[in-house]
FIKELO-41919 format. One record per residue (C-alpha): x, y, z; residue in three letters. Coordinates in steps of 0.02 Angstrom, whole numbers. Example, Ala and Ser with C-alpha at 12.3 -4.5 7.8 and 13.67 -1.06 7.14 Angstrom:
2
+--------+--------+--------+---------+
!     px !     py !     pz ! residuo !
+--------+--------+--------+---------+
!    615 !   -225 !    390 !     ALA !
!    684 !    -53 !    357 !     SER !
+--------+--------+--------+---------+
***
This chain:
248
+--------+--------+--------+---------+
!     px !     py !     pz ! residuo !
+--------+--------+--------+---------+
!  -1417 !   -362 !   1080 !     MET !
!  -1386 !   -367 !    893 !     PHE !
!  -1379 !   -484 !    745 !     THR !
!  -1233 !   -492 !    625 !     THR !
!  -1265 !   -547 !    445 !     LEU !
!  -1129 !   -607 !    328 !     VAL !
!  -1132 !   -607 !    138 !     PHE !
!  -1007 !   -663 !      7 !     HIS !
!  -1072 !   -663 !   -172 !     GLU !
!  -1221 !   -557 !   -226 !     ILE !
!  -1266 !   -595 !   -406 !     ARG !
!  -1419 !   -594 !   -521 !     PRO !
!  -1515 !   -758 !   -520 !     LYS !
!  -1462 !   -801 !   -697 !     ASN !
!  -1278 !   -798 !   -643 !     GLU !
!  -1309 !   -903 !   -488 !     ILE !
!  -1403 !  -1034 !   -587 !     SER !
!  -1243 !  -1094 !   -672 !     SER !
!  -1180 !  -1161 !   -504 !     GLY !
!  -1028 !  -1139 !   -392 !     ALA !
!   -874 !  -1053 !   -460 !     ARG !
!   -689 !  -1072 !   -423 !     PRO !
!   -611 !   -924 !   -336 !     ILE !
!   -481 !   -818 !   -425 !     LEU !
!   -364 !   -730 !   -304 !     VAL !
!   -198 !   -638 !   -312 !     ALA !
!    -95 !   -762 !   -210 !     ASP !
!   -148 !   -910 !   -317 !     GLY !
!   -242 !  -1008 !   -184 !     TYR !
!   -364 !  -1131 !   -262 !     HIS !
!   -537 !  -1163 !   -190 !     ASP !
!   -720 !  -1150 !   -237 !     SER !
!   -853 !  -1046 !   -153 !     LEU !
!   -995 !  -1158 !    -90 !     PRO !
!  -1169 !  -1124 !   -159 !     MET !
!  -1244 !  -1078 !     12 !     PRO !
!  -1134 !   -922 !      6 !     LEU !
!  -1221 !   -852 !   -149 !     TYR !
!  -1371 !   -735 !   -136 !     ASN !
!  -1471 !   -666 !   -279 !     SER !
!  -1475 !   -478 !   -303 !     LEU !
!  -1665 !   -478 !   -289 !     ASP !
!  -1660 !   -572 !   -124 !     PHE !
!  -1523 !   -459 !    -56 !     PHE !
!  -1627 !   -306 !    -97 !     CYS !
!  -1779 !   -387 !    -17 !     GLU !
!  -1684 !   -418 !    145 !     LEU !
!  -1615 !   -242 !    155 !     LEU !
!  -1786 !   -168 !    116 !     SER !
!  -1862 !   -268 !    257 !     TYR !
!  -1729 !   -207 !    378 !     LEU !
!  -1755 !    -26 !    327 !     LYS !
!  -1945 !    -37 !    330 !     ASP !
!  -1944 !   -125 !    499 !     ALA !
!  -1841 !     14 !    575 !     GLY !
!  -1677 !    -76 !    602 !     TYR !
!  -1523 !     22 !    652 !     TYR !
!  -1365 !    -20 !    555 !     PHE !
!  -1218 !    -30 !    673 !     LEU !
!  -1038 !     24 !    647 !     SER !
!   -890 !    -71 !    718 !     LEU !
!   -855 !     73 !    837 !     ASP !
!  -1029 !     55 !    909 !     GLU !
!  -1005 !   -131 !    933 !     VAL !
!   -840 !    -99 !   1024 !     LYS !
!   -925 !     31 !   1134 !     GLU !
!  -1065 !    -94 !   1172 !     PHE !
!   -938 !   -219 !   1241 !     TYR !
!   -801 !   -111 !   1312 !     TYR !
!   -889 !     48 !   1369 !     GLU !
!  -1057 !    -29 !   1415 !     ASN !
!  -1147 !     88 !   1296 !     LYS !
!  -1323 !     46 !   1240 !     ASP !
!  -1373 !     14 !   1060 !     ILE !
!  -1547 !     27 !    984 !     PRO !
!  -1661 !   -121 !   1021 !     ALA !
!  -1670 !   -168 !    837 !     LYS !
!  -1489 !   -167 !    783 !     SER !
!  -1399 !   -261 !    645 !     VAL !
!  -1221 !   -266 !    579 !     LEU !
!  -1198 !   -302 !    394 !     ILE !
!  -1036 !   -388 !    344 !     THR !
!   -956 !   -457 !    186 !     PHE !
!   -811 !   -579 !    173 !     ASP !
!   -673 !   -596 !     43 !     ASP !
!   -702 !   -441 !    -68 !     CYS !
!   -768 !   -524 !   -225 !     TYR !
!   -803 !   -424 !   -382 !     GLN !
!   -990 !   -443 !   -358 !     SER !
!   -974 !   -342 !   -197 !     GLN !
!   -931 !   -191 !   -303 !     LYS !
!  -1038 !   -228 !   -456 !     LYS !
!  -1200 !   -274 !   -369 !     TYR !
!  -1198 !   -249 !   -179 !     ALA !
!  -1110 !    -81 !   -166 !     TYR !
!  -1234 !     19 !   -273 !     PRO !
!  -1382 !    -49 !   -175 !     VAL !
!  -1304 !    -12 !     -6 !     LEU !
!  -1252 !    162 !    -60 !     LYS !
!  -1425 !    204 !   -129 !     GLU !
!  -1508 !    143 !     31 !     MET !
!  -1384 !    234 !    144 !     GLY !
!  -1325 !     75 !    229 !     ILE !
!  -1146 !     56 !    291 !     LYS !
!  -1063 !   -115 !    300 !     ALA !
!   -902 !   -202 !    352 !     VAL !
!   -791 !   -294 !    228 !     SER !
!   -669 !   -423 !    294 !     PHE !
!   -520 !   -414 !    177 !     GLU !
!   -397 !   -558 !    147 !     PRO !
!   -263 !   -440 !     84 !     THR !
!   -156 !   -575 !      3 !     GLY !
!   -304 !   -614 !   -110 !     TRP !
!   -326 !   -434 !   -169 !     VAL !
!   -257 !   -389 !   -340 !     PHE !
!   -140 !   -243 !   -373 !     GLU !
!   -225 !   -203 !   -537 !     GLU !
!   -410 !   -189 !   -576 !     GLU !
!   -476 !   -326 !   -690 !     GLN !
!   -636 !   -348 !   -789 !     SER !
!   -784 !   -432 !   -705 !     TYR !
!   -779 !   -621 !   -728 !     LYS !
!   -947 !   -706 !   -718 !     GLU !
!   -866 !   -879 !   -720 !     ALA !
!   -759 !   -850 !   -565 !     PHE !
!   -774 !   -783 !   -389 !     SER !
!   -635 !   -658 !   -421 !     GLN !
!   -570 !   -537 !   -290 !     VAL !
!   -560 !   -349 !   -319 !     LEU !
!   -408 !   -235 !   -326 !     SER !
!   -347 !   -120 !   -189 !     PHE !
!   -399 !     31 !   -291 !     LYS !
!   -577 !    -34 !   -309 !     GLU !
!   -588 !    -64 !   -122 !     LEU !
!   -534 !    115 !    -91 !     GLU !
!   -671 !    175 !   -208 !     GLU !
!   -802 !     90 !    -98 !     MET !
!   -739 !    162 !     66 !     ALA !
!   -890 !    277 !     79 !     ASP !
!   -994 !    121 !    115 !     VAL !
!   -873 !    -13 !    175 !     PHE !
!   -757 !    -15 !    324 !     THR !
!   -615 !   -141 !    299 !     TYR !
!   -553 !   -259 !    433 !     ALA !
!   -431 !   -404 !    453 !     ASN !
!   -468 !   -572 !    371 !     HIS !
!   -284 !   -629 !    364 !     THR !
!   -156 !   -594 !    228 !     HIS !
!   -108 !   -765 !    156 !     HIS !
!   -192 !   -874 !    289 !     PHE !
!   -364 !   -883 !    210 !     HIS !
!   -336 !  -1066 !    167 !     GLN !
!   -411 !  -1229 !    226 !     ARG !
!   -387 !  -1416 !    229 !     GLU !
!   -555 !  -1501 !    205 !     GLY !
!   -702 !  -1424 !    297 !     ILE !
!   -635 !  -1429 !    474 !     GLU !
!   -462 !  -1351 !    473 !     LYS !
!   -406 !  -1175 !    429 !     SER !
!   -225 !  -1121 !    406 !     ARG !
!   -231 !  -1015 !    563 !     ILE !
!   -258 !  -1179 !    656 !     MET !
!   -103 !  -1271 !    593 !     TRP !
!     28 !  -1133 !    580 !     GLU !
!    133 !  -1074 !    727 !     SER !
!     76 !   -928 !    831 !     GLU !
!    224 !   -826 !    770 !     ALA !
!    175 !   -850 !    588 !     LEU !
!     -7 !   -813 !    627 !     PHE !
!     45 !   -650 !    710 !     ILE !
!    156 !   -606 !    562 !     GLN !
!     10 !   -637 !    443 !     ASP !
!   -108 !   -529 !    547 !     LEU !
!     20 !   -389 !    546 !     ASP !
!     37 !   -399 !    357 !     GLU !
!   -151 !   -385 !    336 !     CYS !
!   -158 !   -238 !    455 !     ASN !
!    -43 !   -140 !    340 !     LEU !
!   -189 !   -128 !    218 !     GLN !
!   -348 !   -121 !    322 !     VAL !
!   -425 !     22 !    418 !     GLU !
!   -485 !    -76 !    570 !     GLU !
!   -332 !   -157 !    647 !     LYS !
!   -411 !   -234 !    802 !     ASP !
!   -558 !   -322 !    716 !     ILE !
!   -547 !   -497 !    641 !     PHE !
!   -654 !   -626 !    554 !     ALA !
!   -601 !   -809 !    563 !     TYR !
!   -577 !   -877 !    386 !     PRO !
!   -713 !  -1005 !    347 !     PHE !
!   -770 !   -980 !    527 !     GLY !
!   -638 !  -1107 !    580 !     LEU !
!   -525 !  -1080 !    731 !     TYR !
!   -472 !  -1151 !    898 !     HIS !
!   -451 !  -1071 !   1067 !     GLN !
!   -265 !  -1040 !   1043 !     ASP !
!   -313 !   -921 !    901 !     ASN !
!   -434 !   -830 !   1015 !     VAL !
!   -297 !   -811 !   1146 !     GLN !
!   -175 !   -744 !   1016 !     THR !
!   -300 !   -611 !    963 !     LEU !
!   -328 !   -566 !   1145 !     SER !
!   -141 !   -551 !   1176 !     ASN !
!   -130 !   -434 !   1027 !     LEU !
!   -271 !   -326 !   1096 !     ASN !
!   -396 !   -366 !    960 !     PHE !
!   -565 !   -304 !   1019 !     LYS !
!   -688 !   -401 !    910 !     LEU !
!   -679 !   -563 !    812 !     ALA !
!   -820 !   -641 !    712 !     PHE !
!   -861 !   -824 !    688 !     THR !
!   -993 !   -900 !    574 !     THR !
!  -1086 !   -978 !    718 !     GLU !
!  -1267 !   -920 !    704 !     PRO !
!  -1353 !   -830 !    844 !     GLY !
!  -1390 !   -664 !    927 !     ILE !
!  -1249 !   -565 !   1007 !     ASN !
!  -1284 !   -506 !   1183 !     THR !
!  -1178 !   -425 !   1318 !     ARG !
!  -1123 !   -598 !   1377 !     ILE !
!  -1065 !   -656 !   1204 !     THR !
!   -874 !   -663 !   1205 !     PRO !
!   -819 !   -516 !   1096 !     PRO !
!   -684 !   -623 !   1014 !     LEU !
!   -812 !   -757 !    968 !     GLU !
!   -958 !   -657 !    902 !     LEU !
!  -1099 !   -740 !    809 !     HIS !
!  -1129 !   -711 !    624 !     ARG !
!  -1275 !   -776 !    524 !     ASN !
!  -1260 !   -839 !    345 !     ILE !
!  -1422 !   -795 !    256 !     VAL !
!  -1471 !   -936 !    140 !     MET !
!  -1549 !   -888 !    -26 !     GLU !
!  -1739 !   -891 !    -17 !     GLY !
!  -1747 !   -897 !    174 !     LEU !
!  -1930 !   -868 !    219 !     PRO !
!  -1962 !   -699 !    297 !     ILE !
!  -2026 !   -777 !    459 !     ASP !
!  -1861 !   -872 !    476 !     LYS !
!  -1766 !   -712 !    440 !     PHE !
!  -1862 !   -625 !    578 !     LYS !
!  -1812 !   -766 !    698 !     GLU !
!  -1630 !   -741 !    645 !     MET !
!  -1648 !   -558 !    692 !     LEU !
!  -1716 !   -605 !    863 !     GLY !
!  -1892 !   -547 !    830 !     GLU !
!  -2030 !   -625 !    933 !     GLN !
!  -2142 !   -748 !    841 !     LYS !
+--------+--------+--------+---------+
***
């Protein structure tokens, strides 16, 4: 079994204290990143240090695929680190920490959000990186499909993949796959989807898809509906251990 963690914005506490920020993305979609998706740099470092000190094994996507499709074993204490949306703070703050600690991670890339040209860091926005900057972090991050232009929502219960036709969803997936390394791995935008979306991914031979439903992934977890855990800022270490599946 293994736990998947998902992060979005990693920033110093003084930046987080000013509150939620609007996103700034290449395709012009307007939204705001909710505060529960921000983690302080200090807390992020604390979590990674715990995982390293406690002897956790950091999984790759290939190892997760082998776990489900080739019945291969993984270490008892295994974790998969993921990031969504490719914000500037991923490069400025998270990347150096992960690289120094020798930890690999997955980045789910909404390619329609990614800028063609690198831009200066904007503290007042959750701005997405450029394609060149993503390439520069490829020694740490593996990039996978998070839609091209379909990372959009209506309210808190409906994502664009849920209201568009299957044909347009497939077209959008194909456009994203032109830019990402892992072409059979997906993360549902906002964690929102319905079973028709799961079936579409299955028909297209996607091997793994990640939700934002918390929990531990075991051999019986559907590989196209894998659990991912959002780590809330300041989560007590005993609760973090429970998230990892450690015995009380």
